[in-house]
C-alpha positions as CSV (number, residue, x, y, z in Angstrom):
1,M,22.2,149.1,-16.7
2,V,23.0,146.3,-14.2
3,N,20.1,145.2,-12.0
4,N,20.5,143.5,-8.7
5,Q,20.0,140.0,-10.2
6,D,23.2,140.7,-12.2
7,K,25.1,141.6,-9.0
8,I,27.6,139.2,-7.5
9,P,27.6,139.2,-3.6
10,I,31.1,139.2,-2.2
11,T,32.8,140.2,1.1
12,K,35.3,143.1,1.1
13,G,38.2,140.6,1.7
14,G,37.0,138.4,-1.2
15,L,36.8,141.3,-3.6
16,E,40.3,142.4,-2.6
17,E,41.6,138.9,-3.4
18,I,39.9,138.9,-6.8
19,K,41.4,142.4,-7.5
20,E,44.8,141.1,-6.6
21,E,44.5,138.1,-8.8
22,Y,43.3,140.3,-11.6
23,Q,46.2,142.6,-11.3
24,K,48.7,139.7,-11.2
25,L,47.2,138.3,-14.4
26,V,47.3,141.7,-16.2
27,D,50.6,142.9,-14.9
28,E,52.6,139.7,-14.7
29,K,51.2,136.6,-16.2
30,R,49.8,138.0,-19.5
31,P,53.0,139.9,-20.5
32,V,55.0,136.7,-19.8
33,A,52.6,134.6,-21.9
34,L,52.7,137.2,-24.7
35,E,56.5,137.1,-24.7
36,H,56.5,133.3,-24.7
37,L,54.1,133.3,-27.7
38,A,56.4,135.7,-29.5
39,D,59.5,133.6,-28.7
40,V,58.0,130.3,-30.1
41,R,56.5,132.0,-33.1
42,K,58.7,130.9,-36.0
43,P,58.5,131.7,-39.7
44,G,56.6,129.1,-41.7
45,D,53.7,126.8,-40.9
46,L,52.7,127.2,-37.3
47,T,49.6,124.9,-37.4
48,E,51.6,121.9,-36.4
49,D,53.9,123.5,-33.9
50,N,52.9,122.1,-30.5
51,E,54.8,124.7,-28.4
52,Y,53.1,127.5,-30.4
53,T,49.7,125.9,-29.9
54,L,50.3,125.5,-26.2
55,A,51.4,129.1,-25.9
56,K,48.3,130.3,-27.7
57,Q,46.1,128.2,-25.4
58,E,47.9,129.6,-22.3
59,L,47.3,133.2,-23.5
60,S,43.7,132.4,-24.3
61,F,43.2,130.9,-20.8
62,I,44.7,134.0,-19.2
63,D,42.6,136.3,-21.3
64,G,39.5,134.4,-20.4
65,K,40.3,134.5,-16.7
66,I,41.0,138.3,-16.9
67,D,37.6,138.8,-18.6
68,E,35.9,136.6,-16.0
69,L,37.5,138.5,-13.0
70,E,36.8,141.9,-14.6
71,E,33.1,140.9,-14.8
72,V,33.1,139.9,-11.1
73,I,34.7,143.1,-10.1
74,N,32.2,145.2,-12.2
75,K,29.2,143.3,-10.8
76,A,30.4,143.0,-7.2
77,I,28.1,144.1,-4.4
78,L,29.7,144.1,-1.0
79,I,28.1,141.8,1.6
80,D,27.4,143.5,4.9
81,E,29.5,141.6,7.5
82,G,28.4,143.5,10.6
83,H,25.8,141.2,12.0
84,E,26.0,141.6,15.8
85,G,22.6,140.8,17.3
86,C,21.5,139.3,14.0
87,Q,18.2,137.5,14.4
88,A,18.1,135.6,11.1
89,V,20.8,134.0,8.8
90,K,21.8,136.1,5.9
91,L,24.9,136.6,3.7
92,G,28.0,137.4,5.6
93,C,26.8,135.6,8.8
94,R,28.8,133.1,10.7
95,V,26.4,130.3,11.7
96,T,27.1,127.7,14.3
97,V,25.0,124.5,13.7
98,Q,24.8,121.2,15.4
99,A,24.3,117.9,13.6
100,G,24.1,115.0,16.1
101,K,26.9,115.5,18.6
102,D,29.1,117.6,16.2
103,Q,29.1,121.4,16.0
104,H,30.2,123.3,12.9
105,L,30.8,126.9,12.2
106,F,29.9,128.0,8.7
107,Y,30.5,131.4,7.0
108,L,27.8,132.2,4.5
109,V,29.3,133.9,1.5
110,G,28.7,134.4,-2.2
111,E,29.6,131.7,-4.7
112,W,32.9,133.3,-5.7
113,E,34.2,132.9,-2.2
114,A,32.8,129.5,-1.4
115,D,35.5,127.2,0.0
116,P,34.1,124.1,1.8
117,A,37.6,123.3,3.2
118,E,37.5,126.7,5.1
119,K,33.8,126.2,6.0
120,K,32.9,129.1,3.7
121,I,29.6,128.0,2.0
122,S,27.8,129.6,-0.8
123,H,24.3,131.0,-0.2
124,Q,23.4,129.1,-3.3
125,S,24.5,125.7,-2.0
126,P,21.9,123.3,-0.6
127,L,23.0,124.0,3.0
128,G,23.3,127.8,2.4
129,Q,19.8,128.0,0.8
130,S,18.3,126.0,3.7
131,L,20.0,128.3,6.3
132,L,19.0,131.7,4.8
133,G,16.3,133.4,6.9
134,K,16.4,130.8,9.7
135,K,16.8,131.7,13.4
136,V,18.5,130.3,16.4
137,G,16.8,127.1,17.4
138,D,15.5,126.4,13.9
139,K,16.2,123.0,12.3
140,V,17.1,122.6,8.7
141,E,17.2,119.4,6.7
142,V,19.8,119.0,4.0
143,E,20.2,116.2,1.4
144,A,23.9,115.1,1.4
145,P,25.7,112.3,-0.3
146,V,25.6,110.3,3.0
147,G,21.8,111.0,3.3
148,K,19.7,113.6,5.0
149,I,21.4,115.7,7.7
150,I,19.5,117.7,10.2
151,Y,21.2,120.8,11.5
152,T,20.0,122.8,14.5
153,I,21.1,126.5,14.4
154,K,22.8,127.3,17.7
155,K,24.3,130.7,17.1
156,I,24.3,133.5,14.4
157,E,26.9,136.2,14.3
């Protein structure tokens, strides 16, 4: 039985992307890797055949990724993204914060979807943890490589 601590929070769109990646690995990449491994397999001593070793490693990597994605799919719990009138920050919220003169819009997601370049931050990151449960007007302090940054929450949606 899987308890909530074993669950992986993810948005509907994020889960769909993971399922697509999983299917591509299973339906396309793994069969190609298996075929490549069969092609480079030669009679005789394979222990020193570099191409054979690389083909085995590639298949092993694909199989590992398939297992990992399968686990995510099985443990996924969808994040509720309907937060109109939301009073406090929680998973699935878009949070507008101000640091000095700069405003930033962050999307609080599970760790599997985190992508700082797209302003998608994990709820387990230092910033994500400090924002959880906070309300408009609250200030949060986050330790960053450049020093402490103080964010003021301006909007939650």
